[in-house]
C-alpha positions in Angstrom: 0.1 0.3 -0.2 2.9 2.3 0.8 4.3 2.1 -2.8 0.7 2.0 -4.5 -1.2 4.9 -6.1 2.3 6.8 -6.2 2.3 9.3 -9.8 4.7 7.2 -12.0 6.5 10.6 -12.9 7.2 12.4 -9.5 6.8 9.7 -6.9 4.2 11.6 -5.2 1.2 9.8 -3.3 -1.5 12.3 -3.1 -3.9 10.3 -1.2 -2.2 9.2 1.9 -3.3 11.0 5.0 -0.3 13.0 6.9 0.5 12.1 10.5 2.5 14.7 12.6 4.2 12.7 15.5 3.9 14.7 18.8 5.2 13.9 22.4 3.3 12.4 25.0 3.2 15.8 27.2 1.7 17.7 23.9 -1.0 14.8 23.5 -2.0 15.1 27.2 -1.9 18.7 26.5 -3.9 18.7 23.4 -6.8 16.6 25.1 -7.4 18.8 27.4 -7.6 21.4 24.8 -9.6 19.1 22.4 -12.3 18.5 25.5 -12.8 22.5 26.1 -12.7 23.3 22.3 -15.1 20.5 21.1 -18.2 21.6 22.7 -18.0 25.0 21.9 -16.9 24.1 18.5 -20.1 22.3 17.8 -22.5 24.7 19.3 -20.9 27.5 17.3 -21.1 25.5 13.9 -24.5 23.8 15.0 -25.9 27.6 15.5 -24.3 28.8 12.2 -25.5 26.0 9.5 -28.6 24.8 11.3 -29.9 28.4 11.5 -28.0 31.4 10.8 -27.0 30.4 7.5 -30.8 30.0 6.9 -31.7 33.4 7.5 -31.3 36.8 5.7 -28.1 38.3 7.4 -25.3 40.5 5.5 -22.4 39.2 4.4 -20.4 41.0 7.0 -22.0 38.9 9.8 -21.5 35.9 7.8 -17.9 36.3 7.4 -17.6 37.6 11.4 -19.6 34.5 12.2 -17.1 32.0 10.1 -14.0 34.0 11.5 -15.6 33.3 14.9 -15.2 29.4 14.1 -12.0 29.6 12.5 -10.6 31.2 15.4 -12.3 28.7 18.0 -10.6 25.8 16.1 -7.0 27.3 16.2 -6.8 29.1 13.0 -4.8 32.1 14.0 -2.1 32.6 11.5 -3.2 33.5 7.9 0.0 34.5 5.2 -2.0 35.9 2.6 -0.2 37.1 -0.7 -0.9 37.8 -4.4 1.6 35.9 -6.5 4.6 38.4 -7.8 3.9 41.0 -5.1 6.1 42.1 -2.6 5.3 41.9 1.0 3.8 45.0 2.4 2.5 46.2 -0.7 -0.7 44.1 -0.9 -3.1 46.8 -0.4 -1.1 49.3 -3.1 -2.7 46.7 -6.0 -5.1 46.9 -8.6 -8.4 45.4 -7.0 -8.4 43.7 -10.4 -5.7 41.0 -8.8 -7.9 40.0 -6.4 -10.9 37.9 -6.9 -14.2 40.2 -6.4 -17.5 40.2 -7.9 -17.9 38.4 -11.2 -14.8 36.0 -10.8 -14.1 32.6 -10.4 -11.7 30.7 -7.8 -10.0 27.7 -8.9 -9.0 26.4 -5.4 -6.8 23.6 -4.2 -8.7 21.1 -2.1 -7.4 19.5 0.7 -9.5 20.0 3.9 -13.1 21.2 5.1 -11.5 24.5 6.2 -11.1 25.2 2.6 -14.5 26.1 2.4 -14.6 27.9 5.6 -11.8 29.8 5.0 -12.9 30.9 1.2 -16.4 31.7 2.7 -14.9 33.8 5.6 -12.8 36.0 2.9 -14.7 36.1 -0.8 -18.2 35.0 0.6 -18.5 32.8 -2.8 -21.2 30.4 -4.3 -19.7 27.0 -4.0 -20.2 24.2 -6.8 -19.5 20.5 -7.2 -17.4 19.6 -10.5 -17.8 16.2 -12.2 -15.5 14.0 -14.4 -17.0 13.9 -18.2 -19.1 16.8 -18.2 -18.8 20.5 -17.8 -22.1 21.0 -16.0 -21.4 21.9 -12.2 -24.0 21.5 -9.0 -24.2 24.8 -6.8 -24.2 23.7 -3.4 -24.1 25.2 0.5 -21.5 26.2 2.3 -22.0 23.3 4.7 -22.0 20.8 1.5 -18.6 22.5 0.1 -17.2 21.7 3.8 -18.5 18.2 4.1 -17.5 17.4 0.8 -13.6 17.1 1.9 -14.7 14.2 3.8 -17.2 12.5 1.3 -16.6 9.9 -1.1 -15.6 11.1 -4.6 -18.5 12.2 -6.9 -17.8 9.9 -9.6 -21.4 10.5 -11.6 -23.3 13.9 -11.9 -26.6 13.7 -11.0 -29.7 14.1 -13.5 -31.0 17.3 -12.2 -30.0 20.8 -10.6 -26.8 20.9 -12.9 -25.9 24.2 -14.6 -22.6 25.8 -15.8 -20.2 28.6 -14.4 -21.7 30.9 -17.5 -25.0 30.8 -16.1 -24.1 31.1 -12.5 -21.8 34.4 -12.9 -24.3 36.1 -15.2 -27.2 35.3 -12.7 -25.1 36.3 -10.0 -22.9 39.0 -11.2 -22.2 40.5 -7.5 -20.5 37.0 -6.3 -17.7 35.1 -6.7 -17.9 31.3 -8.0 -15.2 28.8 -5.7 -14.4 26.1 -8.0 -12.6 22.6 -6.5 -11.4 21.8 -9.9 -9.5 18.5 -8.8 -13.0 17.2 -7.7 -11.5 15.4 -4.8 -9.3 16.1 -2.0 -5.5 15.0 -1.9 -2.9 15.6 1.0 -1.7 18.7 -0.5 1.5 17.1 -2.4 0.3 17.1 -5.5 -2.0 18.5 -8.3 -4.6 16.8 -9.8 -6.1 16.9 -13.4 -8.5 19.9 -13.6 -12.3 19.4 -14.6 -13.3 20.7 -17.7 -16.2 22.7 -16.2 -13.7 25.6 -16.0 -14.3 26.3 -19.5 -17.7 27.5 -19.5 -16.4 30.6 -17.8 -17.3 33.5 -19.7 -14.7 34.9 -21.7 -14.6 38.5 -19.7 -14.7 36.9 -16.3 -11.1 36.0 -14.4 -10.2 32.6 -13.3 -8.0 32.7 -10.2 -6.0 29.9 -9.4 -6.2 29.9 -5.5 -3.6 27.8 -3.1 -4.3 27.0 0.5 -1.5 25.1 2.6 -1.6 24.4 6.3 0.9 23.8 8.8 0.5 21.2 10.4 -0.3 19.2 7.0 -2.5 16.3 9.2 -5.7 18.7 8.8 -5.8 17.7 5.2 -8.2 14.8 4.6 -7.5 12.9 1.6 -9.2 9.7 3.2 -12.9 10.3 3.2 -14.8 9.5 6.8 -12.4 10.2 9.2 -14.6 12.7 11.2 -13.0 12.1 14.6 -9.3 12.0 13.5 -9.9 15.3 11.7 -11.8 17.1 14.6 -8.8 15.7 17.2 -6.1 17.4 14.7 -8.0 20.3 14.2 -8.9 21.0 18.0 -6.0 19.6 20.1 -3.4 22.2 18.5 -2.8 25.6 19.9 -3.2 27.1 16.5 -3.1 26.0 12.8 -1.1 28.5 9.9 -2.7 28.7 6.3 -0.6 30.0 3.5 -2.5 31.4 0.9 -1.3 32.3 -2.4 -3.5 33.7 -5.1 -2.2 33.7 -9.0 -3.1 36.1 -11.6 -6.5 36.0 -13.1 -6.8 33.8 -16.4 -9.3 34.2 -19.2 -10.5 31.6 -21.5 -10.7 34.4 -24.5 -7.4 33.1 -26.0 -6.0 29.8 -24.5 -2.8 29.5 -26.7 -1.9 33.1 -25.5 1.4 31.6 -23.6 2.1 33.5 -20.5 0.5 36.8 -21.3 -2.7 34.7 -20.6 -1.7 34.0 -17.2 1.0 36.3 -16.5 3.6 34.7 -14.0 2.2 31.0 -13.8 5.6 29.4 -14.8 6.7 30.7 -18.2 8.8 28.4 -20.5 9.2 26.2 -18.0 5.6 25.8 -17.1 4.6 25.5 -20.8 7.4 22.7 -21.5 6.0 20.8 -18.5 2.4 21.0 -19.6 3.5 20.0 -23.6 5.3 16.9 -22.6 2.6 15.6 -20.4 -0.3 17.0 -22.1 -1.4 13.4 -24.0 -1.3 11.6 -21.2 -3.0 13.8 -19.1 -5.8 13.9 -21.6 -5.8 9.8 -22.1 -6.6 9.4 -18.0 -9.2 12.1 -17.8 -11.0 11.5 -20.7 -12.3 15.1 -21.5 -14.3 16.3 -24.3 -11.6 19.4 -24.0 -9.9 20.3 -27.3 -6.2 20.5 -27.5 -6.1 24.6 -27.1 -8.7 24.2 -24.0 -6.6 21.4 -22.9 -3.6 23.8 -22.9 -5.4 26.2 -20.8 -6.5 23.5 -18.1 -2.6 22.8 -18.2 -1.8 25.9 -17.5 -3.8 26.7 -14.6 -2.9 23.4 -12.9 0.7 24.1 -13.6 0.2 27.9 -11.8 -1.7 26.0 -9.0 1.0 23.7 -8.5 3.6 26.4 -8.4 2.1 28.4 -6.0 1.4 25.4 -3.8 5.3 24.5 -4.3 4.5 20.8 -5.2 3.6 18.9 -8.7 0.9 18.0 -11.2 0.0 14.2 -10.8 -1.5 12.1 -13.6 -4.1 10.1 -11.0 -7.6 10.8 -11.4 -11.0 10.6 -9.6 -10.8 6.7 -10.5 -7.5 6.0 -9.2 -8.8 8.1 -5.9 -11.8 5.3 -5.7 -9.5 2.6 -6.0 -6.8 4.1 -3.4 -10.1 4.1 -0.9 -11.1 0.4 -1.7 -7.3 -0.4 -1.0 -7.1 1.5 1.9 -10.4 0.3 3.5 -9.5 -3.1 2.8 -6.2 -3.0 4.7 -7.7 -1.4 7.5 -9.8 -4.4 8.2 -7.0 -6.6 8.0 -5.6 -4.9 11.2 
C-alpha cells in the first residue's frame, strides 16, 4: 500500500493521510484543549449551519461568524499573498488582482477548512464539478465543507446541474468557488482539472488559489474519519494557513502563452504541460480540445507552482481504487 497509487513521474502519493508525530506531553495538553474546544466548536457550527445560514444576514455578519468558528478551531495565522507581489504592498495593488464580484476561484482542495476560509474572505457561491461533463451543481457552504470528507462524486446527478457561465451571469456581484480537482488530496500534488472551468465567460477572470496548512495533518485525503480530523484540528493551539492567489486567467485566448496567465511559470510551465499533455488527456478523458486542454494544464501548473508541489497524473478513478485498497487494509488490521 505504501508504494501504490504514486504518480509515476514524481513518485508523489497525493491520497495518503499525513500524520504529524507529537510527544506524550503534547498529547496530554492536546486532550485538554480538545475537550475544552469541542463543545464550543460544535455549538458554534450548529448555530451557524442549522439556523443563521438559513436566514437573511448581511455578508459581513456571515464572515464574522465564520471567522469566529475558525478562531475557535485554532486558525489564527493567515499568510495571504498575491503571486508576484512583494510583502507589504498588498494594499497598493489594483483591485483586479484580487477575486471580487464576477470572478471565479479555482481552489486547491485538501480540507473542510478550505471552504470555511474561502467563505470567510470571499463569501462565494460553491459548486461541485464532475468528471466527463462541464456541468456543475451549486451547493451550500455546509455541503462544500463536508465534501472534503465524503467519497468522490464520480457521476453527476440528473437534476440540478448548471454551468459557470449561467451562474456568473445570474449572480454578477458574487464570486464562484470551484474545486477543479474534484476530490481532496493531502496537498502534495495537483490532480488534473475538471473541464467545468471552460464554461467561464470570456470576460471573467479565473484565479488559481493555493491553501497550505501547517501542520498538514488537517488535510483529509481519505473520506470518513471525522473524529480524526476534529482531533487534529482542535487539539493544537493554532494552525497556519499559507494562501497564494495567482494572476487571473481568461479563456479568450487559450494559446496566448505566458501573457494569458501573467507569471504562471513561463516557458518552464508550458514545457512541462507539453510533455505530459497527451497522457493527462488520456487519463482524464475529457471533451476538451487541444487549446482548451492547454489552458487547463496552464492553470494546473500555476496552482502547482503556488503550492510548491507538482502536478500528478492520478485521477478520480485512482482515488476510488485507493479508498477501496485503504479500507481493505484497515479491515485486515
